[in-house]
C-alpha positions in Angstrom: 35.2 -9.1 57.1 32.3 -10.2 59.2 30.8 -13.7 59.1 27.5 -12.7 57.5 29.2 -10.9 54.6 31.5 -13.9 54.0 28.5 -16.2 54.1 26.6 -14.0 51.7 29.5 -14.0 49.2 29.9 -17.7 49.4 26.1 -18.4 49.0 26.0 -16.0 46.0 29.0 -17.8 44.4 27.4 -21.2 44.9 24.1 -20.0 43.4 25.8 -18.5 40.4 27.9 -21.6 39.8 25.0 -24.1 40.2 22.7 -21.9 38.1 25.0 -21.7 35.2 25.4 -25.5 35.1 22.0 -26.1 33.6 22.5 -26.3 29.9 19.4 -26.8 27.7 19.1 -30.2 26.1 17.1 -31.9 23.4 15.2 -33.8 26.1 11.5 -34.3 25.3 12.0 -33.9 21.5 11.7 -36.7 19.0 14.6 -37.4 16.6 12.5 -35.9 13.8 12.1 -32.7 15.8 15.8 -32.5 16.6 16.7 -33.1 13.0 14.4 -30.3 11.9 15.8 -27.8 14.4 19.4 -28.7 13.5 18.6 -28.3 9.8 17.7 -24.7 10.6 21.1 -24.3 12.3 19.6 -24.0 15.7 20.9 -25.5 18.9 18.9 -27.0 21.8 18.5 -23.7 23.6 17.3 -21.8 20.6 14.9 -24.6 19.6 13.5 -24.7 23.1 12.9 -20.9 22.9 11.0 -21.2 19.6 9.0 -24.1 21.0 8.1 -22.2 24.2 6.9 -19.4 22.0 4.5 -21.9 20.3 6.4 -22.0 17.0 7.2 -25.3 15.4 10.4 -26.0 13.5 8.4 -26.0 10.3 7.0 -22.6 11.0 10.3 -21.3 12.4 11.8 -22.1 9.0 9.3 -19.8 7.4 9.8 -17.0 9.9 13.6 -17.3 9.5 13.4 -17.3 5.7 11.3 -14.1 6.0 14.1 -12.5 8.1 12.2 -12.5 11.4 14.0 -13.3 14.7 12.2 -15.2 17.4 10.9 -12.1 19.2 9.4 -10.6 16.1 8.0 -13.9 14.9 6.4 -14.5 18.3 4.8 -11.0 18.3 3.4 -11.3 14.8 2.3 -14.9 15.3 0.5 -14.0 18.5 -1.6 -11.6 16.4 -2.5 -14.5 13.9 -0.2 -13.4 11.1 1.6 -16.1 9.2 5.3 -15.5 8.2 4.3 -14.8 4.6 1.6 -12.3 5.7 4.0 -10.6 8.1 6.7 -10.4 5.5 4.3 -8.7 3.1 3.3 -6.2 5.7 6.9 -5.5 6.6 7.9 -5.1 2.9 5.0 -2.6 2.6 6.6 -0.5 5.4 4.2 -1.6 8.2 5.2 -2.5 11.7 3.1 -4.9 13.7 0.9 -2.2 15.3 0.2 -0.5 11.9 -0.5 -3.9 10.2 -3.0 -4.8 12.9 -4.8 -1.5 12.4 -4.8 -1.8 8.7 -6.0 -5.4 8.8 -8.9 -4.3 11.1 -10.0 -1.8 8.5 -10.0 -4.5 5.9 
């Protein structure tokens, strides 16, 4: 093997190993927030994902109760639907795009 190939393999290995060492934590959250997220059965990583999507633990509880995952909840919430509204549309057979069109029509 040549030296540059060996160096590349070693560098890649180091980057993979150091990158996988960063585990999400509860840092920056209050004890109340942590308790709320844990009550939903979510760990630090999942709670951070919901928080980064702009959804609080209180609202996440509503989305989860309505059987929405994070991606769906974030998409519907971004279009100003509450969990209850989105659930009603979904029960009616509407996807987000159709619900938006129907809502525009009144």
